[in-house]
N, C-alpha and C positions, 0 to 999 in steps of 0.2 A: 447831366446837370452838371451845363460849360459856367466855368466862371473865370473872367477876364485877369490875368496874372498872374494866377496860382499853375503849378503843374502837376501834371495829373501820377497819380498811389507809385508809377512805375520810373517815372521821370523823367518822360519822354518829352515834356512840355509841352501835353495835349492840349493844353489851357483848359483842363476837365480840376477840376477841386479836388486838394489836397487831404485825403484822410486818415484823422491822427491815429490813426490804428495801435501804434505803443501803445502811447496814455488811454485808449481806448478798452486793451486789453487789461492792463494795468490798475485797471479802476474795476473789471470785470472779476480780476483773481479776486483782490482786495475786495466787495463786495462778497465771492464766495463763502470765505475764511471767512468772514464776518457774521455771516447767516447762518454757517455749518454750527456755528461757537454758539450761536443764539444768545448773546448774552445782553441784549437793548434791542428792542422798535426798529424796524429799518427805517420809520420815519422820523426817529429822531433827532438832534443836532448832535449827539454825543455819536449816535451809527455816522452819521456823515463825516464829523468830524475822524473815527476810527477810519473809515472808509479813506479817505482824506490823504491819513496820514500813513496810512499802507500804500496807496496805490502812487502816490509820491517815493516812499523805500522800494518797489520793486521798479518803476520806469526807471529811478535814476540807479537802482541797481545793477543796471542793465548795459553794464557798457563794451559790449556785442551788438546790439541791435539784435538781437534775436528773441524773445519771448517766444518760449514756445509751453504748449498745454504741458509737454513730457517732460519738462524741466524746473517746472509748478516743484516737485516734490524734494527734489535735488537742490535749490534755491533755499525750501523752508529755513535750513542754519543760516544763511546769511541774512536771512531776512533778520532771523531771533537776535543772529549780535548787534544788526544795524539798529534796531529796536530798544535793546537793554537798554532798564534805568541810567544803567550807571556809562553810557557812551553820550555823546557829544551830536544827535543826531541832529540837530538846527543848524547846526555850525556847517556839517557835509551834507546837508541841504543846500543849503545857500551857495559852498563851493561847488558840487555840482549843477546848479542850476545857472553859477555865473559860467563855467565850463563851456557848457551845452549852449549857453547863447554866444563866447566866443565862436562858438565853431559856427554856430546857424550864422551869424557875420563874415567866417571866414568865408562860408561857402559860398553865399550869397541869397543860400535857395528860403523857400516860406518853411517856417520850424511848429505846424501846429500842435504836437504834440507839446513841445515845451513852453506855446501859449497855453494849451488847459493846465499844464503841473505849472506853469505860475500861477496862475490863477487860482488855483487849488491850495497853494502854498500862501498867495494874499488873504487867502479865504481863515485860514488855519492858526494867519497873525493877527490879523485885525479883527476878528471874531473872537469872543467874550460867553463863556458859556458858566452858568452859577453850578459852583459846585463843594460839597463838603469839603472843609479846611480842617484838614488831618495834621495842622502843626500845631493848629488850639486845642486839640482835644488832648485831654487831663491824659498822661501815660502810652499816645499813641491809640488806643484802642477806635473805634469805629464805634461811632452813638448805635442807641437800640435803633430808630426806627430814622422808616428816611427823612422824613421832612425835620428830624430833631438835632440838633447841632449848630455852630455855626458852618454860615457858605461863604465862601469869597467866586469875587470873581474870578476865571483860567479863564489864559488864552485855549481857542480849541484845538492845538496840536498836544497841549499840556495834559490833555483828556483822551485824545484820538491817539496815543501813544502808545501808552500801556494796558490803549482797548486794544489795538491791532496786534500788540506782542500777546496778550493773551489766545487773541481769537489763534493765531498759533499757534499758542500752543496746546490748544484744544482742539487744534486738525488733526 
C-alpha cells in the first residue's frame, strides 16, 4: 500500500505507509489486561477509558522503543507504580508526549505512534463520563445500588486510570 511522503516501517523511505506498531502493540496489551480482569464490558466507555489510559502508560513508559511480548510480565510493576493513586500520572503523560513530540520534530520524520497516543490523550481529557461521586457519600461508603447516590461528570482518564491499575493487579 503506497502513500507518498511517508517512510516504510523499516525507515528505508520506500514510499510506503508507516505502521504505528508500538502504539498498536501497547493498545493490544492494555486490551488483554482489561479483558483478563473482566471488570466491565469491552463495549463500554469505561473500558475504552481504561484501555486508553493503560495503552498510554505502556507506550510512554517504553523509553527504549522495545515493547516485546516476553517483557510484558517484567513491566507490570513499572505500570503499577505509574498508575498508582498517589502518582501525578497526567503530568507524566504530558511531559512524555511533549518529549516525544520534540524528538519527532528534531528527526523530521513522521510519528504515527505519537499521533495515536496524542489522540487517545485528547479523548481521555476531553471526554467526561458520569460516575458515582465518592466524595459526596457520607462516610465514604459506596451506595448499595449502582444507580443510587449522587453522580458527577468525571474526565475519562480519572476513571480509566484506576480501572487499568486494578486490571494490572488482577492479571
